[in-house]
All heavy atoms as an XYZ file, in Angstrom:
909
protein
N      83.815    -17.995     39.857
C      83.646    -18.107     38.430
C      83.473    -16.640     37.968
O      82.627    -15.895     38.447
C      82.366    -18.904     38.190
C      81.961    -18.959     36.720
S      80.459    -19.854     36.439
C      80.830    -21.484     36.978
N      84.310    -16.281     37.003
C      84.208    -14.940     36.369
C      83.229    -15.085     35.186
O      83.381    -15.955     34.356
C      85.545    -14.473     35.854
S      86.714    -14.225     37.184
N      82.244    -14.251     35.168
C      81.188    -14.268     34.140
C      81.218    -13.012     33.287
O      81.253    -11.914     33.893
C      79.846    -14.514     34.776
S      79.740    -15.971     35.768
N      81.183    -13.164     31.995
C      81.173    -12.052     31.070
C      80.035    -12.210     30.105
O      79.771    -13.226     29.576
C      82.480    -12.022     30.289
C      83.724    -11.988     31.170
C      84.353    -13.184     31.530
C      84.237    -10.765     31.644
C      85.460    -13.179     32.372
C      85.311    -10.742     32.449
C      85.935    -11.924     32.825
O      87.057    -11.923     33.627
N      79.337    -11.046     29.881
C      78.334    -10.961     28.890
C      78.515     -9.664     28.133
O      78.707     -8.646     28.755
C      76.926    -10.997     29.552
C      75.778    -10.939     28.549
C      74.481    -10.845     29.213
N      73.985    -12.215     29.448
C      72.956    -12.513     30.175
N      72.262    -11.553     30.801
N      72.499    -13.754     30.364
N      78.421     -9.726     26.830
C      78.676     -8.567     25.960
C      77.794     -7.393     26.405
O      76.579     -7.560     26.575
C      78.440     -8.915     24.522
N      78.403     -6.234     26.572
C      77.671     -5.061     26.942
C      77.317     -4.877     28.419
O      76.642     -3.943     28.749
N      77.720     -5.826     29.237
C      77.417     -5.784     30.670
C      78.755     -5.844     31.466
O      79.782     -6.278     31.013
C      76.529     -6.943     31.082
C      75.090     -6.856     30.477
C      74.219     -7.943     31.005
O      74.547     -8.549     32.054
O      73.153     -8.149     30.408
N      78.634     -5.390     32.725
C      79.723     -5.500     33.665
C      80.000     -6.951     33.998
O      79.043     -7.747     34.157
C      79.420     -4.686     34.940
O      79.040     -3.367     34.579
C      80.607     -4.707     35.886
N      81.269     -7.363     34.103
C      81.553     -8.686     34.450
C      81.131     -9.016     35.869
O      80.951     -8.100     36.703
C      83.089     -8.939     34.282
O      83.770     -8.090     35.221
N      80.918    -10.258     36.142
C      80.458    -10.703     37.495
C      81.352    -11.777     38.030
O      81.938    -12.580     37.269
C      79.063    -11.301     37.435
C      78.006    -10.369     37.106
C      76.655    -11.088     37.201
N      75.582    -10.282     36.651
C      74.332    -10.635     36.680
N      73.934    -11.749     37.284
N      73.361     -9.824     36.197
N      81.490    -11.838     39.352
C      82.154    -12.917     39.975
C      81.074    -13.693     40.783
O      80.434    -13.135     41.650
C      83.266    -12.389     40.953
C      83.992    -13.467     41.754
C      84.784    -14.340     40.851
C      84.869    -12.804     42.787
N      80.891    -14.970     40.402
C      79.876    -15.765     41.080
C      80.649    -16.855     41.854
O      81.510    -17.489     41.297
C      78.939    -16.395     40.052
C      78.113    -15.297     39.309
C      78.004    -17.399     40.742
C      77.168    -15.774     38.315
N      80.294    -16.942     43.109
C      80.973    -17.921     43.961
C      79.936    -18.619     44.851
O      78.834    -18.117     45.005
C      82.072    -17.314     44.784
C      81.562    -16.207     45.708
C      81.270    -16.504     47.041
C      81.455    -14.921     45.269
C      80.806    -15.514     47.893
C      81.010    -13.909     46.065
C      80.687    -14.182     47.388
O      80.229    -13.219     48.252
N      80.304    -19.724     45.378
C      79.416    -20.469     46.225
C      80.238    -20.948     47.448
O      81.036    -21.864     47.344
C      78.850    -21.673     45.532
C      77.819    -22.414     46.325
C      77.040    -23.373     45.438
N      75.896    -23.817     46.233
C      75.272    -24.925     45.970
N      75.630    -25.703     45.010
N      74.282    -25.280     46.799
N      80.056    -20.297     48.595
C      80.817    -20.689     49.783
C      80.521    -22.167     50.147
O      79.434    -22.637     49.955
C      80.306    -19.804     50.890
C      79.724    -18.610     50.137
C      79.208    -19.144     48.870
N      81.532    -22.814     50.573
C      81.443    -24.209     50.901
C      82.167    -24.481     52.229
O      83.308    -24.112     52.389
C      82.081    -25.018     49.805
C      82.019    -26.516     50.025
C      82.584    -27.204     48.729
N      82.761    -28.556     48.906
C      83.850    -29.186     49.355
N      84.930    -28.477     49.593
N      83.896    -30.463     49.511
N      81.480    -25.050     53.153
C      82.131    -25.412     54.462
C      82.945    -26.597     54.309
O      82.514    -27.675     53.821
C      81.064    -25.628     55.544
C      81.706    -25.953     56.875
C      80.723    -25.976     57.945
N      80.390    -24.597     58.170
C      79.848    -24.100     59.245
N      79.464    -24.921     60.199
N      79.603    -22.831     59.411
N      84.202    -26.529     54.651
C      85.126    -27.620     54.484
C      85.167    -28.421     55.833
O      85.369    -27.844     56.858
C      86.540    -27.175     54.177
C      87.525    -28.256     54.018
N      87.548    -29.075     52.875
C      88.502    -28.675     54.822
C      88.508    -29.931     53.041
N      89.114    -29.724     54.194
N      84.924    -29.700     55.757
C      84.951    -30.555     56.945
C      86.019    -31.628     56.803
O      86.029    -32.340     55.794
C      83.593    -31.192     57.138
C      82.535    -30.153     57.426
C      81.252    -30.786     57.671
N      80.250    -29.713     57.804
C      78.965    -29.871     58.005
N      78.490    -31.071     58.047
N      78.119    -28.847     58.133
N      86.900    -31.752     57.756
C      87.909    -32.761     57.702
C      87.263    -34.139     57.875
O      86.255    -34.287     58.550
C      88.947    -32.540     58.872
C      89.702    -31.265     58.627
C      91.039    -31.686     57.946
C      91.853    -30.398     57.790
N      92.936    -30.620     56.876
N      87.878    -35.161     57.298
C      87.325    -36.499     57.328
C      88.057    -37.502     58.153
O      88.081    -38.689     57.888
C      87.213    -37.023     55.904
C      86.305    -36.251     55.029
N      84.933    -36.296     55.137
C      86.582    -35.410     53.969
C      84.404    -35.509     54.252
N      85.350    -34.977     53.516
N      88.792    -37.060     59.142
C      89.572    -37.930     60.031
C      90.265    -39.044     59.272
O      90.122    -40.238     59.497
C      88.628    -38.589     61.042
C      88.011    -37.595     61.998
C      87.229    -38.328     63.074
N      86.456    -37.383     63.847
C      85.564    -37.666     64.735
N      85.265    -38.906     64.967
N      84.905    -36.771     65.366
N      91.062    -38.621     58.258
C      91.855    -39.531     57.516
C      91.049    -40.295     56.422
O      91.625    -41.107     55.704
N      89.808    -39.974     56.294
C      89.015    -40.670     55.261
C      88.762    -39.693     54.066
O      88.366    -38.577     54.266
C      87.674    -41.115     55.817
C      87.744    -42.062     56.895
C      86.344    -42.437     57.412
C      86.439    -43.226     58.683
N      85.148    -43.466     59.304
N      89.037    -40.118     52.886
C      88.792    -39.357     51.728
C      89.751    -38.230     51.512
O      90.688    -38.016     52.306
N      89.540    -37.526     50.412
C      90.426    -36.383     50.057
C      89.827    -35.055     50.514
O      88.605    -34.914     50.502
C      90.668    -36.393     48.560
C      91.434    -37.588     48.115
C      91.546    -37.691     46.626
N      91.364    -36.449     45.897
C      91.432    -36.373     44.573
N      91.633    -37.445     43.877
N      91.261    -35.202     43.966
N      90.643    -34.091     50.854
C      90.238    -32.765     51.265
C      90.268    -31.872     50.053
O      91.034    -30.940     50.007
C      91.002    -32.281     52.419
C      90.874    -33.031     53.687
O      89.739    -33.566     53.849
O      91.753    -33.089     54.495
N      89.475    -32.150     49.028
C      89.501    -31.345     47.817
C      88.063    -31.033     47.354
O      87.128    -31.508     47.909
C      90.207    -32.097     46.674
O      89.546    -33.268     46.436
C      91.640    -32.399     47.020
N      88.002    -30.278     46.286
C      86.679    -29.924     45.724
C      86.370    -30.993     44.644
O      87.155    -31.324     43.826
C      86.761    -28.525     45.025
C      85.372    -28.216     44.386
C      87.088    -27.482     46.083
N      85.175    -31.598     44.763
C      84.785    -32.650     43.839
C      84.153    -32.072     42.599
O      83.705    -30.869     42.564
C      83.765    -33.560     44.540
N      84.067    -32.843     41.509
C      83.427    -32.393     40.296
C      81.997    -31.922     40.520
O      81.497    -30.975     39.904
C      83.438    -33.488     39.189
C      82.470    -34.582     39.380
C      82.705    -35.796     40.071
C      81.086    -34.603     39.032
N      81.550    -36.523     40.036
C      80.555    -35.843     39.434
C      80.296    -33.715     38.331
C      79.249    -36.191     39.192
C      78.984    -34.072     38.120
C      78.429    -35.302     38.526
N      81.305    -32.587     41.485
C      79.956    -32.166     41.766
C      79.817    -30.770     42.389
O      78.837    -30.098     42.207
C      79.249    -33.215     42.648
O      80.031    -33.367     43.880
N      80.886    -30.329     43.085
C      80.891    -28.978     43.621
C      81.012    -27.993     42.473
O      80.347    -26.947     42.495
C      82.093    -28.777     44.549
C      81.990    -29.654     45.802
O      80.879    -29.796     46.345
O      83.036    -30.260     46.188
N      81.842    -28.269     41.428
C      81.912    -27.445     40.270
C      80.556    -27.432     39.558
O      80.113    -26.386     39.087
C      83.006    -27.901     39.315
C      84.424    -27.590     39.806
C      85.252    -28.582     40.237
C      84.843    -26.282     39.876
C      86.483    -28.318     40.724
C      86.110    -25.975     40.315
C      86.921    -26.988     40.744
O      88.153    -26.685     41.209
N      79.924    -28.600     39.435
C      78.652    -28.655     38.747
C      77.616    -27.797     39.491
O      76.899    -27.004     38.831
C      78.153    -30.115     38.785
C      76.736    -30.254     38.139
C      75.974    -31.460     38.646
N      75.877    -31.444     40.116
C      75.825    -32.472     40.889
N      75.808    -33.688     40.343
N      75.735    -32.394     42.193
N      77.593    -27.845     40.784
C      76.642    -27.057     41.560
C      76.873    -25.543     41.378
O      75.925    -24.778     41.296
C      76.742    -27.411     43.069
C      76.286    -28.858     43.317
O      75.702    -29.472     42.467
O      76.619    -29.337     44.437
N      78.125    -25.090     41.251
C      78.472    -23.725     41.027
C      77.955    -23.324     39.668
O      77.382    -22.264     39.553
C      79.988    -23.521     41.139
C      80.434    -22.135     40.807
C      79.869    -21.071     41.740
C      81.950    -22.063     40.786
N      78.141    -24.174     38.662
C      77.702    -23.872     37.303
C      76.176    -23.751     37.280
O      75.610    -22.867     36.644
C      78.225    -24.943     36.324
C      77.551    -24.789     34.957
C      79.742    -24.792     36.224
N      75.510    -24.639     37.963
C      74.015    -24.608     38.002
C      73.523    -23.309     38.624
O      72.656    -22.630     38.113
C      73.477    -25.814     38.738
C      71.983    -25.682     39.013
C      73.738    -27.110     37.948
N      74.123    -22.914     39.731
C      73.742    -21.689     40.415
C      74.010    -20.460     39.492
O      73.227    -19.532     39.462
C      74.484    -21.500     41.744
C      74.177    -22.555     42.765
C      72.752    -22.855     43.003
N      71.973    -21.607     43.449
C      70.683    -21.611     43.519
N      69.944    -22.641     43.211
N      70.083    -20.467     43.851
N      75.147    -20.459     38.796
C      75.429    -19.384     37.887
C      74.413    -19.314     36.708
O      73.952    -18.259     36.369
C      76.832    -19.530     37.328
N      74.033    -20.503     36.226
C      73.028    -20.537     35.179
C      71.693    -19.965     35.646
O      71.053    -19.197     34.973
C      72.844    -21.950     34.643
C      71.815    -22.107     33.646
N      71.869    -21.552     32.414
C      70.660    -22.821     33.684
C      70.797    -21.857     31.760
N      70.016    -22.660     32.464
N      71.299    -20.322     36.849
C      70.046    -19.817     37.411
C      70.126    -18.317     37.638
O      69.206    -17.541     37.285
C      69.734    -20.535     38.763
C      69.362    -21.977     38.490
C      68.630    -19.832     39.530
C      69.300    -22.862     39.734
N      71.248    -17.859     38.163
C      71.420    -16.367     38.418
C      71.482    -15.573     37.129
O      70.852    -14.531     36.975
C      72.678    -16.117     39.240
C      72.829    -14.695     39.606
C      74.050    -14.450     40.522
O      74.501    -15.362     41.157
N      74.476    -13.253     40.584
N      72.174    -16.085     36.130
C      72.393    -15.348     34.887
C      71.259    -15.502     33.911
O      71.070    -14.692     32.990
C      73.713    -15.748     34.252
C      74.981    -15.473     34.997
C      76.164    -16.135     34.390
C      75.207    -13.959     35.182
N      70.531    -16.606     34.022
C      69.449    -16.943     33.118
C      69.914    -16.863     31.671
O      69.277    -16.253     30.814
C      68.240    -16.020     33.343
C      67.654    -16.185     34.698
C      66.440    -15.243     34.920
O      66.050    -14.475     34.031
N      65.861    -15.343     36.097
N      70.994    -17.504     31.406
C      71.618    -17.521     30.063
C      72.453    -18.735     29.907
O      72.913    -19.391     30.914
C      72.477    -16.258     29.862
N      72.752    -19.145     28.651
C      73.689    -20.258     28.420
C      75.052    -19.940     29.024
O      75.449    -18.761     29.135
C      73.736    -20.351     26.877
C      72.544    -19.601     26.368
C      72.209    -18.586     27.417
N      75.769    -20.979     29.341
C      77.129    -20.797     29.903
C      78.159    -21.509     29.054
O      77.952    -22.654     28.631
C      77.146    -21.260     31.372
C      76.250    -20.420     32.230
C      78.608    -21.347     31.886
C      76.236    -20.741     33.690
N      79.245    -20.814     28.759
C      80.412    -21.385     28.108
C      81.545    -21.342     29.161
O      81.980    -20.257     29.601
C      80.849    -20.599     26.843
C      82.114    -21.224     26.215
C      79.695    -20.615     25.857
N      82.033    -22.495     29.580
C      83.100    -22.563     30.535
C      84.388    -22.761     29.814
O      84.508    -23.615     28.919
C      82.894    -23.802     31.475
C      81.727    -23.720     32.440
C      81.636    -25.073     33.177
C      81.871    -22.652     33.434
N      85.442    -22.042     30.192
C      86.749    -22.195     29.675
C      87.626    -22.620     30.843
O      87.883    -21.829     31.772
C      87.269    -20.901     29.007
C      86.346    -20.518     27.880
C      88.697    -21.083     28.513
C      86.621    -19.140     27.281
N      88.017    -23.879     30.794
C      88.667    -24.491     31.922
C      90.101    -24.961     31.646
O      90.394    -25.401     30.528
C      87.933    -25.667     32.452
C      86.852    -25.304     33.435
C      86.610    -24.152     33.991
C      85.853    -26.220     33.927
N      85.552    -24.165     34.816
C      85.079    -25.436     34.837
C      85.506    -27.523     33.708
C      83.967    -25.978     35.505
C      84.454    -28.056     34.440
C      83.696    -27.281     35.303
N      90.911    -24.841     32.630
C      92.255    -25.441     32.510
C      92.164    -26.947     32.708
O      91.098    -27.528     32.724
C      93.242    -24.737     33.486
C      92.858    -24.935     34.933
O      91.912    -25.731     35.235
O      93.477    -24.316     35.808
N      93.335    -27.527     32.864
C      93.426    -29.021     32.808
C      93.269    -29.707     34.213
O      93.773    -30.815     34.353
C      94.742    -29.416     32.150
C      94.713    -30.765     31.595
O      93.679    -31.212     31.038
O      95.731    -31.502     31.671
N      92.655    -29.100     35.155
C      92.489    -29.716     36.423
C      91.663    -31.032     36.301
O      90.597    -30.975     35.696
C      91.763    -28.751     37.416
C      91.587    -29.234     38.815
C      92.925    -29.378     39.519
C      90.653    -28.292     39.608
N      92.198    -32.071     36.859
C      91.564    -33.379     36.658
C      90.130    -33.442     37.205
O      89.288    -34.202     36.604
C      92.400    -34.542     37.246
C      92.593    -34.371     38.742
O      92.181    -33.380     39.301
N      93.202    -35.345     39.333
N      89.821    -32.767     38.198
C      88.487    -32.779     38.761
C      87.474    -32.258     37.767
O      86.317    -32.751     37.638
C      88.345    -31.917     40.056
O      89.360    -32.403     40.969
C      87.011    -32.061     40.687
N      87.884    -31.277     36.946
C      86.974    -30.680     35.929
C      86.833    -31.590     34.750
O      85.876    -31.441     33.963
C      87.512    -29.339     35.525
C      87.472    -28.342     36.704
C      88.034    -27.011     36.193
N      88.158    -26.121     37.395
C      89.177    -25.298     37.527
N      90.119    -25.174     36.600
N      89.216    -24.564     38.568
N      87.725    -32.506     34.564
C      87.640    -33.431     33.480
C      86.990    -34.758     33.831
O      86.945    -35.677     33.051
C      89.062    -33.750     32.932
C      89.710    -32.571     32.245
C      91.102    -32.949     31.721
N      92.089    -33.082     32.816
C      92.724    -34.185     33.110
N      92.533    -35.287     32.411
N      93.582    -34.234     34.088
N      86.446    -34.848     34.999
C      85.780    -36.062     35.517
C      84.663    -36.420     34.631
O      83.979    -35.679     33.995
C      85.324    -35.823     36.920
N      84.437    -37.807     34.591
C      83.353    -38.363     33.712
C      81.994    -37.767     34.064
O      81.199    -37.449     33.205
C      83.316    -39.832     33.856
N      81.741    -37.541     35.387
C      80.480    -37.018     35.800
C      80.251    -35.600     35.257
O      79.097    -35.247     34.816
N      81.236    -34.819     35.231
C      81.110    -33.446     34.722
C      80.924    -33.474     33.182
O      80.026    -32.725     32.696
C      82.386    -32.659     35.078
C      82.218    -31.138     34.844
S      80.990    -30.463     35.965
C      80.470    -29.048     35.024
N      81.625    -34.362     32.474
C      81.405    -34.477     31.038
C      80.034    -34.943     30.717
O      79.371    -34.390     29.789
C      82.432    -35.434     30.438
C      83.855    -34.881     30.423
C      84.810    -35.667     29.505
N      84.719    -37.124     29.770
C      85.497    -37.805     30.553
N      86.499    -37.198     31.233
N      85.367    -39.072     30.715
N      79.527    -35.876     31.472
C      78.207    -36.415     31.241
C      77.139    -35.331     31.542
O      76.167    -35.212     30.820
C      77.912    -37.619     32.158
C      78.730    -38.843     31.743
C      78.716    -39.949     32.797
O      77.980    -39.848     33.779
O      79.485    -40.916     32.616
N      77.320    -34.584     32.584
C      76.423    -33.508     32.941
C      76.349    -32.462     31.824
O      75.278    -32.051     31.414
C      76.795    -32.801     34.258
C      75.765    -31.799     34.702
C      74.596    -32.174     35.329
C      75.960    -30.453     34.399
C      73.672    -31.223     35.681
C      75.001    -29.538     34.725
C      73.832    -29.912     35.383
O      72.904    -29.025     35.745
N      77.558    -32.071     31.337
C      77.561    -31.063     30.229
C      76.888    -31.583     28.993
O      76.198    -30.870     28.307
C      79.038    -30.670     29.937
N      77.106    -32.880     28.654
C      76.526    -33.435     27.465
C      74.958    -33.503     27.571
O      74.278    -33.413     26.573
C      77.043    -34.839     27.201
N      74.468    -33.619     28.799
C      73.011    -33.711     28.997
C      72.263    -32.344     29.043
O      71.083    -32.341     29.106
C      72.729    -34.481     30.263
N      73.070    -31.270     29.081
C      72.432    -29.935     29.168
C      72.908    -29.005     28.111
O      74.113    -28.652     28.011
C      72.779    -29.309     30.585
C      72.169    -30.097     31.707
N      72.793    -31.200     32.234
C      70.981    -29.920     32.364
C      72.037    -31.742     33.164
N      70.916    -30.980     33.244
N      72.039    -28.640     27.167
C      72.413    -27.858     25.985
C      72.744    -26.433     26.342
O      73.355    -25.722     25.511
C      71.291    -27.925     24.937
C      69.989    -27.329     25.404
O      69.806    -27.060     26.595
O      69.118    -27.179     24.558
N      72.472    -25.924     27.524
C      72.832    -24.571     27.919
C      74.284    -24.515     28.412
O      74.820    -23.444     28.660
C      71.902    -24.071     29.034
C      71.802    -24.887     30.236
C      70.815    -25.851     30.498
C      72.695    -24.938     31.363
N      71.054    -26.468     31.717
C      72.198    -25.898     32.256
C      73.825    -24.226     31.706
C      72.819    -26.198     33.465
C      74.462    -24.517     32.915
C      73.935    -25.519     33.793
N      74.998    -25.647     28.489
C      76.374    -25.690     29.035
C      77.304    -26.173     27.962
O      77.104    -27.252     27.442
C      76.358    -26.589     30.248
C      77.748    -26.783     30.912
C      78.366    -25.437     31.347
C      77.628    -27.730     32.081
N      78.315    -25.385     27.688
C      79.411    -25.780     26.787
C      80.722    -25.658     27.548
O      80.947    -24.595     28.210
C      79.443    -24.799     25.530
O      78.152    -24.856     24.920
C      80.515    -25.192     24.576
N      81.569    -26.656     27.433
C      82.859    -26.618     28.127
C      83.948    -26.629     27.040
O      83.982    -27.437     26.138
C      83.027    -27.827     29.027
C      81.973    -27.747     30.181
C      84.473    -27.853     29.610
C      82.075    -28.949     31.118
N      84.834    -25.647     27.168
C      86.036    -25.529     26.321
C      87.204    -25.894     27.179
O      87.413    -25.122     28.180
C      86.184    -24.132     25.683
C      87.461    -24.063     24.867
C      84.993    -23.816     24.819
N      87.909    -26.905     26.891
C      89.054    -27.375     27.693
C      90.335    -26.849     27.129
O      90.658    -27.022     25.904
C      89.069    -28.892     27.614
C      89.978    -29.525     28.664
C      89.395    -29.453     30.077
O      88.261    -29.735     30.297
N      90.205    -29.033     31.036
N      91.105    -26.098     27.934
C      92.395    -25.589     27.509
C      93.391    -26.735     27.424
O      93.267    -27.722     28.194
C      92.895    -24.520     28.458
C      92.121    -23.179     28.474
C      92.707    -22.257     29.569
C      92.194    -22.500     27.126
N      94.449    -26.630     26.641
C      95.514    -27.628     26.664
C      96.162    -27.685     28.003
O      96.045    -26.836     28.884
C      96.507    -27.100     25.636
C      95.784    -26.126     24.796
C      94.703    -25.558     25.677
N      96.904    -28.789     28.263
C      97.598    -29.014     29.587
C      98.393    -27.815     30.062
O      98.340    -27.432     31.223
C      98.435    -30.243     29.519
O      97.630    -31.390     29.248
N      99.194    -27.283     29.190
C      99.980    -26.110     29.562
C      99.844    -25.064     28.413
O     100.364    -25.292     27.345
C     101.458    -26.485     29.756
C     102.302    -25.292     30.142
C     102.240    -24.767     31.432
C     103.174    -24.708     29.245
C     102.997    -23.678     31.831
C     103.991    -23.649     29.640
C     103.897    -23.129     30.913
O     104.600    -22.020     31.273
N      99.106    -24.006     28.720
C      98.823    -22.990     27.700
C      98.977    -21.589     28.308
O      98.011    -20.913     28.497
C      97.435    -23.212     27.177
N     100.226    -21.171     28.542
C     100.375    -19.839     29.162
C      99.867    -18.705     28.277
O      99.476    -17.667     28.789
C     101.886    -19.723     29.388
C     102.520    -20.740     28.524
C     101.498    -21.823     28.315
N      99.853    -18.893     26.960
C      99.289    -17.873     26.085
C      97.772    -17.766     26.177
O      97.214    -16.680     25.919
N      97.124    -18.817     26.542
C      95.659    -18.844     26.664
C      95.172    -18.689     28.105
O      94.071    -18.233     28.350
C      95.093    -20.123     26.095
C      95.391    -20.432     24.640
C      94.908    -21.856     24.313
C      94.719    -19.389     23.768
N      95.976    -19.048     29.044
C      95.636    -19.033     30.479
C      96.729    -18.266     31.248
O      97.744    -18.832     31.638
C      95.518    -20.478     30.976
C      94.985    -20.532     32.372
O      94.580    -19.522     32.969
N      94.860    -21.762     32.929
N      96.513    -16.968     31.455
C      97.576    -16.090     32.063
C      98.040    -16.598     33.481
O      99.138    -16.363     33.892
C      96.935    -14.724     32.170
C      95.836    -14.776     31.218
C      95.369    -16.230     31.088
N      97.188    -17.331     34.187
C      97.528    -17.777     35.542
C      98.671    -18.751     35.457
O      99.454    -18.920     36.428
C      96.327    -18.374     36.325
C      95.987    -19.788     35.785
C      96.523    -18.321     37.752
N      98.928    -19.417     34.322
C     100.085    -20.371     34.201
C     101.378    -19.622     34.416
O     102.260    -20.129     35.088
C     100.077    -21.009     32.836
C      98.934    -21.932     32.541
C      98.970    -23.252     33.291
O      99.958    -23.490     33.977
O      98.035    -24.002     33.183
N     101.469    -18.394     33.931
C     102.688    -17.617     34.138
C     102.928    -17.257     35.572
O     104.011    -17.213     36.072
N     101.805    -16.954     36.269
C     101.920    -16.573     37.699
C     102.401    -17.813     38.492
O     103.305    -17.686     39.314
C     100.519    -16.132     38.218
C     100.133    -14.840     37.510
C     100.549    -15.968     39.739
C      98.726    -14.428     37.772
N     101.809    -19.004     38.210
C     102.265    -20.234     38.943
C     103.733    -20.534     38.637
O     104.497    -20.919     39.506
C     101.386    -21.425     38.517
C     100.017    -21.408     39.142
C      98.868    -21.405     38.516
C      99.756    -21.310     40.552
N      97.821    -21.337     39.380
C      98.352    -21.313     40.663
C     100.486    -21.310     41.727
C      97.694    -21.245     41.884
C      99.860    -21.230     42.936
C      98.462    -21.244     42.999
N     104.110    -20.258     37.375
C     105.533    -20.508     37.042
C     106.479    -19.639     37.871
O     107.496    -20.100     38.424
C     105.705    -20.193     35.520
O     107.084    -20.317     35.158
N     106.110    -18.331     38.026
C     106.948    -17.447     38.847
C     106.922    -17.859     40.295
O     107.957    -17.838     40.982
C     106.433    -16.033     38.686
C     106.738    -15.368     37.398
C     106.008    -14.052     37.259
C     108.203    -15.192     37.128
N     105.766    -18.251     40.836
C     105.673    -18.625     42.187
C     106.506    -19.862     42.574
O     107.100    -19.936     43.605
C     104.224    -18.868     42.613
C     103.390    -17.653     42.843
C     101.926    -17.998     43.120
C     103.939    -16.792     44.002
N     106.510    -20.819     41.645
C     107.261    -22.082     41.890
C     108.768    -21.801     42.036
O     109.440    -22.534     42.675
C     107.013    -23.077     40.739
C     105.697    -23.700     40.874
C     105.608    -24.823     39.799
N     104.168    -25.076     39.531
C     103.489    -24.708     38.448
N     104.131    -24.104     37.474
N     102.245    -24.970     38.337
N     109.270    -20.748     41.346
C     110.668    -20.430     41.406
C     111.056    -19.749     42.691
O     112.257    -19.737     42.993
C     111.064    -19.519     40.224
C     111.002    -20.246     38.926
C     111.480    -19.311     37.835
N     110.503    -19.369     36.751
C     110.378    -18.416     35.869
N     111.130    -17.379     35.876
N     109.473    -18.578     34.910
N     110.110    -19.121     43.396
C     110.476    -18.316     44.568
C     110.085    -18.986     45.852
O     109.539    -20.087     45.896
N     110.297    -18.315     46.974
C     110.028    -18.818     48.263
C     108.570    -18.881     48.620
O     108.144    -19.537     49.634
C     110.773    -17.933     49.231
C     110.831    -16.622     48.490
C     110.884    -16.976     47.037
N     107.645    -18.297     47.884
C     106.267    -18.237     48.157
C     105.450    -19.493     47.787
O     104.319    -19.678     48.224
C     105.548    -17.065     47.527
C     106.041    -15.682     48.024
C     105.341    -14.601     47.192
C     105.726    -15.536     49.498
N     106.039    -20.387     47.004
C     105.344    -21.487     46.428
C     104.672    -22.350     47.450
O     103.516    -22.781     47.305
C     106.256    -22.358     45.579
N     105.353    -22.712     48.544
C     104.795    -23.591     49.549
C     104.728    -22.936     50.927
O     104.946    -23.603     51.947
C     105.600    -24.879     49.642
C     105.397    -25.711     48.359
O     104.287    -25.968     47.949
N     106.487    -26.113     47.755
N     104.396    -21.670     50.913
C     104.334    -20.910     52.234
C     102.908    -20.839     52.715
O     102.033    -20.466     51.925
C     104.890    -19.517     51.986
O     106.236    -19.573     51.523
C     104.903    -18.726     53.323
N     102.709    -21.157     53.914
C     101.430    -21.008     54.551
C     101.503    -19.846     55.525
O     102.243    -19.873     56.499
C     100.983    -22.253     55.268
N     100.747    -18.781     55.316
C     100.792    -17.649     56.189
C      99.801    -17.807     57.309
O      98.695    -18.276     57.104
C     100.438    -16.394     55.417
C     101.449    -16.065     54.343
C     101.202    -16.386     52.982
C     102.682    -15.538     54.616
C     102.087    -16.107     52.009
C     103.602    -15.302     53.628
C     103.350    -15.598     52.337
N     100.203    -17.509     58.514
C      99.336    -17.713     59.704
C      98.498    -16.522     60.061
O      97.497    -16.633     60.737
C     100.240    -18.129     60.928
O     101.204    -17.126     61.132
C     100.887    -19.501     60.623
N      98.906    -15.306     59.660
C      98.101    -14.159     59.946
C      98.331    -13.073     58.913
O      99.191    -13.179     58.010
C      98.389    -13.567     61.410
C      99.799    -13.144     61.541
O     100.371    -12.407     60.705
O     100.454    -13.444     62.552
N      97.591    -12.012     58.941
C      97.620    -10.922     57.930
C      98.915    -10.164     57.924
O      99.190     -9.548     56.909
C      96.438     -9.958     58.157
C      95.082    -10.655     57.887
O      95.080    -11.634     57.187
O      94.098    -10.119     58.396
N      99.672    -10.191     58.983
C     100.906     -9.375     59.005
C     102.033    -10.031     58.234
O     103.043     -9.369     57.991
C     101.348     -9.142     60.458
O     101.729    -10.393     61.083
N     101.901    -11.270     57.831
C     102.988    -11.928     57.148
C     102.984    -11.633     55.699
O     102.338    -11.905     54.837
C     102.932    -13.474     57.376
C     103.213    -13.812     58.774
C     103.280    -15.315     58.985
O     103.654    -16.025     58.054
O     102.974    -15.740     60.091
């Protein structure tokens, strides 16, 4: 999570998470509750209200996340439109990657 406060240096706040395979059970993705936990830790660390600007990832739009945000006045979520390259620069990067050979490449070591 990139955090910005007027007059201060930006911060990158992250929360390492150990990924465990489920032997064919469940999805191997990040749940809305993982995003919630990251936001809570950021709020505690920054000791300030948080405004999240999120893209259209379905996990972030989950009912649980919307309910959590509604219940906490220190949290505001701004949802970007489904495809907004003018507002979300990473959209342009994904667009370029999809056209080239890197889109679905898994690198096995640092030399690749």
